[in-house]
C-alpha positions in Angstrom: 5.5 12.5 -12.5 6.8 10.7 -9.4 4.3 8.9 -7.2 5.9 7.9 -3.8 3.7 5.4 -1.9 4.3 5.7 1.9 4.0 2.9 4.5 1.0 3.4 6.7 2.0 3.9 10.5 -1.3 3.5 12.0 -1.8 0.3 14.0 -3.9 -2.3 12.3 -3.7 -0.6 8.8 -3.0 -3.1 6.2 -4.6 -1.5 3.1 -3.0 0.0 0.2 -4.3 2.7 -2.3 -2.2 1.3 -5.3 -1.8 -2.3 -6.3 1.2 -3.7 -8.3 -0.9 -3.9 -11.6 -1.7 -0.2 -11.3 1.8 0.6 -10.5 2.7 -1.3 -13.7 0.4 0.9 -15.7 1.9 4.1 -14.3 5.3 2.9 -15.2 4.3 1.9 -18.7 3.3 5.6 -19.1 6.7 6.7 -18.2 6.2 7.8 -14.6 8.3 6.9 -11.5 6.8 4.9 -8.8 8.5 4.6 -5.5 6.8 2.0 -2.8 7.9 2.2 0.8 8.8 -1.2 2.5 6.0 -2.2 4.9 5.8 -5.2 7.2 2.1 -4.8 7.5 0.8 -3.8 4.0 -1.5 -6.6 2.7 0.5 -6.7 -0.5 4.3 -7.4 0.0 7.0 -5.0 -1.5 8.4 -7.8 -3.4 5.1 -7.8 -5.6 5.9 -4.0 -6.5 9.5 -4.7 -7.0 8.5 -7.4 -9.5 6.8 -4.9 -11.8 9.5 -2.3 -11.7 8.8 -0.1 -8.7 11.8 1.3 -6.7 11.5 0.1 -3.0 12.4 2.7 -0.3 12.9 2.4 3.4 9.6 2.9 5.5 9.3 6.4 6.3 11.7 7.8 4.0 9.0 9.9 2.2 10.2 12.8 4.2 13.2 13.0 2.2 11.6 12.3 -1.1 12.4 14.7 -4.1 10.3 17.9 -3.9 8.3 17.0 -7.0 7.2 13.6 -5.6 3.5 13.2 -4.7 3.1 11.3 -1.5 0.3 8.9 -1.7 -1.0 7.2 1.5 -4.3 6.4 3.3 -4.4 7.3 7.0 -2.9 9.9 9.2 0.8 10.9 9.1 3.0 10.7 12.2 2.0 13.6 14.5 5.5 15.0 14.8 4.6 18.6 13.9 7.1 18.8 11.1 6.1 21.1 8.1 4.9 19.3 5.0 6.4 20.5 1.8 5.1 17.7 -0.6 1.7 17.2 -2.3 0.0 14.3 -0.3 -2.8 12.3 -1.4 -4.5 10.9 1.8 -7.6 11.1 4.1 -6.7 14.2 6.0 -10.1 14.6 7.9 -9.1 18.3 8.0 -12.2 20.2 6.5 -14.9 19.7 9.0 -13.6 21.6 12.1 -11.7 18.6 13.5 -8.9 19.8 15.9 -6.5 17.3 14.7 -7.3 18.5 11.1 -6.4 22.0 12.0 -3.0 21.1 13.2 -2.5 19.1 9.9 -3.4 22.0 7.9 -1.0 24.1 9.9 1.7 21.8 9.1 0.9 22.2 5.3 0.9 25.9 5.5 4.3 25.9 7.3 5.9 23.8 4.7 4.1 24.9 1.6 2.8 21.6 0.7 -0.7 20.7 -0.4 -3.3 18.2 0.8 -5.2 16.4 -1.9 -7.8 14.9 0.4 -9.3 11.6 -0.9 -12.6 12.3 0.7 -12.8 15.3 -1.5 -11.7 13.8 -4.7 -14.9 14.3 -6.7 -16.2 14.5 -10.3 -18.0 17.5 -11.8 -21.2 16.6 -10.1 -19.5 16.5 -6.6 -19.7 12.6 -6.4 -16.5 11.0 -4.9 -14.5 9.0 -7.4 -13.0 6.5 -4.9 -14.1 5.4 -1.6 -14.0 2.6 0.8 -17.5 2.9 1.7 -19.0 -0.4 0.7 -16.4 -2.4 2.8 -16.8 0.1 5.6 -20.5 -0.5 5.7 -20.0 -4.2 5.6 -17.6 -4.4 8.4 -19.3 -1.9 10.5 -22.6 -3.7 10.4 -20.7 -6.9 11.2 -19.1 -5.5 14.4 -22.3 -3.7 15.3 -24.3 -7.0 15.2 -21.6 -8.7 17.1 -21.8 -6.2 19.8 -25.5 -6.5 20.1 -24.8 -10.4 20.8 -22.5 -9.4 23.5 -19.2 -9.8 21.5 -17.5 -6.6 22.4 -13.8 -7.9 22.9 -10.8 -7.0 20.7 -11.2 -7.6 16.9 -8.6 -8.5 14.2 -8.2 -8.9 10.4 -10.7 -11.3 8.7 -9.4 -13.5 5.9 -12.4 -12.8 3.8 -15.8 -11.3 3.8 -17.3 -14.7 4.0 -15.4 -15.6 7.1 -16.8 -12.2 8.7 -20.3 -13.0 7.9 -19.9 -16.5 9.3 -18.5 -15.1 12.5 -21.5 -12.9 12.8 -24.0 -15.5 12.1 -22.4 -17.5 14.8 -22.5 -14.7 17.4 -26.3 -14.0 16.6 -27.1 -17.7 17.2 -30.3 -17.5 15.0 -31.4 -14.2 16.3 -32.7 -11.5 14.0 -32.8 -8.1 15.6 -34.6 -5.1 14.2 -32.1 -2.8 12.4 -32.3 0.5 10.7 -30.0 1.9 8.1 -29.9 5.7 7.2 -28.0 6.2 3.9 -29.1 2.9 2.6 -28.7 3.7 -1.0 -25.1 4.9 -0.8 -22.0 3.0 -0.7 -21.7 2.7 2.9 -25.2 1.7 3.2 -25.1 -0.8 0.5 -22.4 -2.6 2.2 -24.1 -2.7 5.6 -27.3 -4.0 3.9 -25.2 -6.6 2.2 -23.7 -8.0 5.5 -27.0 -8.0 7.1 -28.6 -10.0 4.2 -25.8 -12.4 4.4 -26.4 -13.1 8.2 -30.3 -13.2 7.8 -31.0 -9.7 9.4 -33.9 -7.8 8.0 -33.4 -4.0 7.8 -35.5 -1.0 7.4 -33.7 1.0 4.7 -33.8 4.9 4.9 -32.4 7.4 2.6 -33.0 11.1 1.4 -36.9 10.6 1.2 -37.3 9.4 4.8 -34.9 12.1 6.2 -35.8 15.2 4.2 -38.1 16.6 6.9 -35.1 17.1 9.1 -36.2 15.3 12.1 -36.7 14.5 14.7 -36.5 10.8 14.1 -38.2 8.7 16.9 -38.2 5.6 14.7 -34.5 5.3 15.3 -35.2 4.6 18.8 -37.7 1.7 18.1 -35.0 -0.5 16.5 -32.5 -2.6 18.3 -29.7 -1.6 15.9 -29.2 1.6 14.0 -26.5 2.0 11.5 -25.7 5.5 10.5 -24.1 5.7 6.9 -24.3 9.4 6.4 -21.2 11.4 6.5 -21.1 14.6 8.9 -21.7 17.6 6.7 -23.6 21.1 7.0 -27.2 20.3 6.7 -27.1 16.8 7.9 -29.9 16.4 10.7 -29.4 14.9 14.2 -30.6 11.2 14.0 -29.9 10.1 17.6 -30.7 12.9 20.2 -28.0 13.5 22.9 -30.4 12.3 25.6 -31.2 9.1 23.8 -29.9 7.0 26.5 -32.6 8.3 29.0 -35.5 7.8 26.6 -37.8 4.9 26.3 -36.3 2.9 23.5 -35.5 -0.5 22.0 -32.2 0.7 20.7 -29.3 -1.1 22.1 -26.4 -0.5 19.8 -25.5 2.1 17.3 -23.0 1.6 14.6 -21.8 5.0 13.6 -20.0 3.8 10.5 -19.6 7.3 9.0 -17.9 8.0 12.3 -17.0 11.6 12.7 -17.5 12.4 16.4 -15.1 15.5 16.4 -17.1 17.2 13.5 -19.5 20.2 14.3 -22.0 18.3 12.2 -22.0 14.9 14.0 -25.5 13.4 13.5 -24.8 11.0 16.4 -24.1 13.3 19.2 -24.3 10.6 22.0 -20.6 10.0 22.0 -17.3 12.1 21.6 -14.6 9.7 20.5 -13.8 6.9 18.1 -13.6 3.4 19.3 -10.7 0.9 18.6 -9.9 -2.5 17.5 -8.9 -3.3 21.1 -12.2 -1.9 22.4 -14.7 -1.8 19.5 -17.6 -0.3 21.5 -18.2 2.5 24.0 -21.0 2.3 26.5 -22.7 5.4 26.6 -25.6 4.5 28.8 -26.1 1.6 31.3 -29.8 1.1 32.1 -30.7 -0.2 29.7 -27.4 -0.6 28.0 -26.6 1.6 24.9 -23.3 1.0 23.2 -21.8 2.6 20.1 -19.4 1.1 17.6 -17.3 3.9 15.9 -14.2 2.5 14.4 -12.7 4.9 11.9 -10.7 2.3 9.7 -13.3 -0.4 9.4 -12.3 -1.5 5.9 -9.0 -2.5 7.2 -10.6 -5.5 8.8 -11.0 -6.6 5.2 -7.8 -5.4 3.7 -7.6 -7.6 0.6 -11.2 -6.9 -0.6 -11.1 -3.1 0.4 -7.8 -2.4 -1.3 -8.7 -4.2 -4.5 -11.9 -2.3 -4.6 -10.5 1.2 -3.8 -7.4 1.0 -5.9 -9.4 0.0 -8.9 -11.6 3.1 -8.4 -8.6 5.4 -7.8 -6.1 4.3 -10.6 -7.9 6.0 -13.6 -7.4 9.2 -11.6 -3.8 8.6 -10.6 -3.1 8.2 -14.4 -4.2 11.7 -14.8 -2.1 13.1 -11.9 0.3 14.7 -14.5 -2.6 17.1 -15.2 -2.8 18.6 -11.6 -4.6 21.9 -12.3 -7.7 20.1 -14.1 -10.4 17.5 -13.3 -10.6 15.7 -9.8 -7.0 17.1 -8.8 -7.8 20.7 -9.6 -11.0 20.4 -7.6 -9.1 18.7 -4.6 -6.5 21.6 -4.6 -9.0 24.2 -4.7 -10.8 22.6 -1.8 -7.6 22.6 0.1 -7.0 26.5 -0.8 -10.6 27.4 0.3 -9.6 26.2 3.7 -6.7 28.4 3.8 -4.1 26.1 2.4 
């Protein structure tokens, strides 16, 4: 088995799906591990070289041997080239997203396979590796900062502790009312942890509170709403399209699940992701209603989020030499079900 970890090309992306100690375990099992050089990855290439990995130039995965399995996180360069390898990544291609359809066409043209990390699930359907906790933590932080008027560009934090200190300073002792939907999941747990760390008391909802399918007028009675539920068939609308025009206390939405292009978006008051340069989008002026919808939130805490995710993923990478069974067989079946 040959795992080829590519460099990430997305701006502000410093995370990694495989740490040097994990690479060492793969090598000890007799597998090959190639790691592309990267100026931005939170772990330098020298640390992978020290455990025996081969280091390749950034972007050279295109010429990797056909049997190599390309490991990455975020999107590939949008150059339209056919994709002939097996790729492990977040493809965002199975919920009707326009860019996802283009990606699937590239796999069909090249004969490759997308093993989507979002659909890497156990026999019960639960994801085996996710960045959710740190997405929730960072998403809650930026949403509360936005409520306090801090809507300017953001950058990598040195630690979760530093992030919480920054939010406490922005709030200046204020304790806004906040609602989390999906509070018992990974994302919601992280969001609640940040709120606890900065002294914000939250109302926590999960399946029992949303089972009736809506509407949910309670969302509008809180100053802050944090959506931690992924867009999927059957997920109800939490914030109505005309929310801006309604009587409301709601001032800022943190759509941490962040899937505005999906047909199943439960927060249909906005239509595009936000960015590190412009973390919020104003969707109504009087009174203001802002949306924070950054789709790579864990990258704000690249060290913690990489360590957490890589530890979850490694046991399954060690089974990649059995691609037709377990989580990899299910991921391949999902790809085929969407016309792959």
